[in-house]
N, C-alpha and C positions, 0 to 999 in steps of 0.2 A: 507377532513380529510386525514391526513398523519400519518404514524407510522414509527419509526426508531428502528430497531432491531440491537443490537450491543452486541457481546460477552464480558463478564467481563474479563478484563486483558487477552485478547484473546490468545496471544502467550503462556502465562503461563498456561492458562486453557488447551490448547492443550497438553502441556507437562504432565500435571497432569492426563489427561485421561488415559495415558498408564503407569504412574508412581504414583500411589496413595500415595506412601510414601512421596511425595512432599506436600501433603495437610497439611495445618497448618504451613508450614515452609516458611521463607522469600526466594523468588525466583526471580531472574532477568534473562531476556533474552538479550543477547548481540548483537550488530550490526555486520556488516561485519568485519572480522579479529578480532573479540572479542574486539572491541574498547569501545563502550558506552552501557549503559543500555537503551534499547528501549521498554522494557515491565517490569512491576513490579507487584508482587502480593501485596495484601493488607498488608500482614505482612512486605514486603519490604518497602512499602510506610510508614508504621508506624515507621520504623527505620530512616526515614528522607531521604531516597535515592530519589534523584530527577530524573525526566525523562531526559535522555541524559547524566547522570553522567558518567565520565570516569571510566572504570572498575578498573584501577590501584588505584583510589582514594577510592574505597569501598571494594576492595578485602580483606582487613584485617578483614572484618566482617565475613568471612568464619570461622575464628577461634574463634572470640569473640561472634558472634550472630547466628552462624549456617547458614549463608547465602549460598544459592546455585546459582551459575552462570552457565548459559547454553548458548552454541553457538546457533545462529538462525538456525532453521530447516525449511526453507521456503517451501520445498516440502511438509512437513507434514502440515504446516499452510495453504497452498493453498488448499490442498485436504479437510481438515477439514472445511475450509471456504465454499467451494462448497457444502458440505453436509449440513452445517447449513443454507445456503442461500436457498437451495431447500426446506427445511422445513419451513423457514420463509415466503416463497411465499404463503403458505396456509393461511396467515393472510388476504390477500386482492387480488383483481383482477390484479393489476399492481405492478411492482417491478423495482426499480433502485438500482443496486449494486454500492455502493460508498466505494471503498477500501475494508475494512473488515467489513463495515457496510452495511445495506440494508434499503433503504426507501421503504415503502409499501403504495400504494394508497388505501385508504379505502372507496372511493366513491362507493356508492350503497350497502355497507355492513350494514346490519341491526342487531338489537339485542344489547346485552350488550357487548361493545367493550373490556372493561376491563376483563370480564370473558373469552372472546375469546382470548385475549392476554395471559392470564394465561395458557390457554389450549395449545396454540402454544409454549409458553415458556417451559411448562412441557414436551411437545413432543420433543423439541430440546434437553433438558437436558437428557431425557431418551434414545434417539436414538443416540446422539453424545457425551454426557457427558459434554457439554459446557454450563455453566450457562450464562444467558444473561439478559439484561435489555431492556424493551420495553417502548418507549415514544410515546405518541399520542398528536396531536394538529391540529388546523385548518390550520397551515402553516408548511413548512418544518423546519423553524427556531424554532417554538414552539415545534415541535416533537423532535428536537434535544435537546432542553432545557428540555423537559419532560423526555427524556432518561437519561440525567444527574441526574435529581431529583430522578428517579426510582433507579438508581444504588447507589447514595449517601445515600438515605433513608435506603437502605438495609445494606450498609457498615458502616454507622454512625447512629445508632439508636438515635432518638431524634433531628436530624438535620432537618427533615421534618416529617409531619404526617405519622404514620406507614402504613396507608392504601395506600400510594403512592409508597411503596417499590416494586421493581421488575417490576411492570407495572403501569405506570402513564398516565392518560388521562386528560390533562389540560382542554380540551374542555368540560368535564363533570363536572368541578368544578363550584360551585356558584361563582358569581362575587367577593364576599367578600373573599372567600377562595383562589380564583385565585390570587387576588392582594396580599394576605398574603404570598403566595408561592413565588411570584416574589420579594417581599420585603426581603425574606430570602436569595435570591440568588445574589451574587455579579455580577456586569456587566462583569467581566472578563470571566465568564462561557458562554457567549453568542456566538454562532456560527458566525464567521465573525468579531468579535471584537478582534483584535490582541493586543499584549502587549503594543505597542506604543500608540494606540488609547485608550486603557483602562486607561493608565496613564493620558492621556489628559482629559478623562471623569472624573476621580477622582479629578483632579485639578479643574475642573469646577463644582464640587459638585454633579456629577452623579455617585453614588456609587452602586446602586442596579439595577436589571433588571427593576423593577417598575419605577425607576427614568428615565431610558432610554426609556421605553415604553410610558411615558407621555410627551416626548419631541415632539416639532413640527417638522415634517419630512422635511419641506422646510428649516427650520433653520439648521437642521442637514446637509442638502445637501450643504448649503452655507458655513457652518463652517468646514465640513470635506469633504465628497465625496458622490457620488450617491450610493456607496456600503453600507455605513452605513445608508443612508436614506432608502434603501430597507430593511435593517435589522430592522429598527424602524417600518416600515409599517408592516412587517411580525409579529413583536411582538404585534402590534395592531390588528392582525387578518386579514390583507389583504394579500392574497397570491401573492407573486412577483416572486417566484422561482418555476417553473413547474417541474413535475416529468418527468425525461428523461429516458425512459425505454431502449433506444438503446445506448445512450452515443455518443457524438460527436467524429468523428474520429480525432486522433491526427495529428497535423501538422508537428511534428518531432518525430522520434523514436530513442531513444538512449539506448545503453548498455555499461556501464562503470564499472570498478572495480578497487579497490586498491589491489595491490598484497600482499600476505602474506609474501613474501620475495622479495627484490629488484631484478630486472632483468637487466642484462648487455648485454646479447647476443641477436642477431637477431632472432635465431630460436625459443626460448621460447616466445619471444615477438610476433612473427608471429602466434604461436599457440594460444595465448590469443586473438589477433585481429581476427583470424579466428572464434573462438568461439563467440566472441562478435558480429561480423557481422552476423553469422548464427542465433543467438538468435533474433537479430533485424529484420532479414528477416522473421523469423517465425511470429513475432508480426505484421509485415507489411502485410503479407498475411492474417492473422487473421482478420484484419480490412478492407480487400478488397482494398488495395492501392498499388501503385507502387512508386518507388523513382527515382528522377532525378539526385541526387547528393549524394555522400558518403563523410563524413568527418571522418578522423581518427586523433587521437591525442595521445600524450604520454608526461609525465613530471616526473621530480624527486620530492621527498618530500620537501616541503618548510620548514619542521621542522628538517631536518637532515643536518649535515654538509657535505660539499663536493661541487663539481661543479654543477651548476644549468643547467637544460635542460627543455624546454617547447616549443614544436612545434606542429603544426597541418597542415593538408593539405586537401583541398576539391577537390575531384575527380569527375568531371562531367561525366555523363553517356550519351552515344550517344542516347540511347533509354531508357525511363523510364522502370524499371523492378522490379519484386519481386523475381527474380531467385537468390537463395542462391549462386550458383556458380559465377554468374556475380558480385554480391555485394561483395562477399569475395575477388574476384580477384581485384576489384577496391580498397577495403580497404588495401590489401597487396601492391598494387602499390603505394598508398599514404604512407604506412609505409616505403617502400623502399626509398622514397624521403626524409623523415624526420629523418630516423635513423642515428645515429652517435655513434660509439663505445666509451667506456670510461665513460659512465654515468650510475648511478644506478637508473633505471626507477622504480618509485613507483606506477604509475597509468597509465592506457591507456583506450581508449574507441573508440567506433564507433557510429556515428550519421547518420541517414538517413534523407536527406533533400529534399525539393521540392516535397512533397508528393501530389499525386492526385489519384482520383478513378481509379481503374483498367479498368473500362468501357470506359474511355476516352483514346484514342490513337492518338498520333501525327504521321501522315503518312509522308512519305518522298519519293522522287523519287529514283528509283532503278538505281543509277549511277554506281554501281560496283557489282561484283559478291559476294554478302554477304547476302545469304538467311537468313531470320529470322526464327529461330528454336523455335517452341512452346514446352516448357518444363513444361507447367502448370500441366499436368498429373503426371509428375515426382515429382514436388513439392508437389502435393496433396498426393502422396504415401509416400514421405519423412515425411510430417507432421503426417500422419496417423500412420506410424511405430513408430515415436518418441513419439506420444501421447499414444500409446498402450503399448509399451515396455520400456518407460522412455526416458527422454531427453538425447540426445547424442548417442542413439542407432545406428543411421545412421548419419554420419557427413562427412565433407570434410577431405581429407587426411592431409591437412596442419595443422589440429588441433591436430595431434598426435594420438597415439593409446589409446584405452580405458584403458589398463593395465599400460600405462606409467605414472610415477609419475610426476605431474605437479608442477614444481618448483615455478610457478607463482600463484598457486592456493591460495584461501583465507585460512587464518588461522582459523580453526574451531576445536580447541582442545577439546571442550566440547559439541559437537553436539550429540544429541541422535539419535537412529536409525530412519529411514524413515518408520515408522510402517505401513503406509497405501499405499505406492507407490513402495516399493521394496519387491519382494517375499522373499529375504533373511532376511528381517527385520520384517516380519509379526510375531507378538507374538504367541507363542505356548502355548495353555492352556492344562494343565495336571490335571487329576482327583486327 
């Protein structure tokens, strides 16, 4: 048995915790540089605003419909997600955090699972203010589907039986009721069924989840692929996707950003690349890996007039490392090679390649006077300080000073305070 715990309209819900005046109003959270809508409240969905809709296309609704648009506050969302996941872990003995969702293994848990789910949901709501939906099933795909049913039944009364709202356990339904629920759900809602495959299924007369679940798995594999075959088997109650409590280490780590304003000079571009390489190095150490190569790239916007620029350079490292200083130096060396004045750079980034576990070390003969300096303790202290006092508290000098205005920084004109991660932004309660 598996459960999936997922916050309702998570980014919007995080904003509403500290701004109750947003309750009942249409709210959207915007992507980097306030470009597109990446989260929508139920009220915003009712206005017909689609996921990914460009902000400039819906901005007029501020005046006509009372729409509220907010810049993404990822520091807040990450901290609130950590708090919610720690409470969700009480649902079962194992947990796999999947983006802002959490799969919970329910193996060995006895008693009324729906009642237990409602208790955990109430605790999350009381302690964090985040409403969530909980779906349960004999496979991860069914748990994901049950989560969709639980949230839809609450948001759209009458779409599903009322008792399935908020917490839905598909495994506890009688066979007849289970099939009825699958018949009410379009195949588009199944985890792993993309838009293209969904269109092909509809063309073939497969419209509902029940239609898909009744298909022969071998036929599905021949007609489509092994991924859809696995999905069909999961819908039939055969677990094909195990719970991964640790998560596989990434084979590449990237940190890229579009700039809030175009960059033409080398100095601000070097500041941005330094910060990107530093963040990637922190992620690298977190998963216990070292990198053998560093890729740096920069390009102009394909949507703006003017001369075009798009270049990248891979810088091999003599020894694989997770040292921020060495990775930043390699990234800056690559930037020096590709930089050319006269172009309005809109985006840049750093990718760490050729990753391997830090326990594996390639030895070499000492043919020159180049002692290997172990700075692992320094990197540990660097990460500890930044984790405790905030990202960027200690950083490389080439990233600029903390008080310096970053001309390349993201446009976040509508960002709310970082209520839970900055002392200056902590709300003050007055009697």
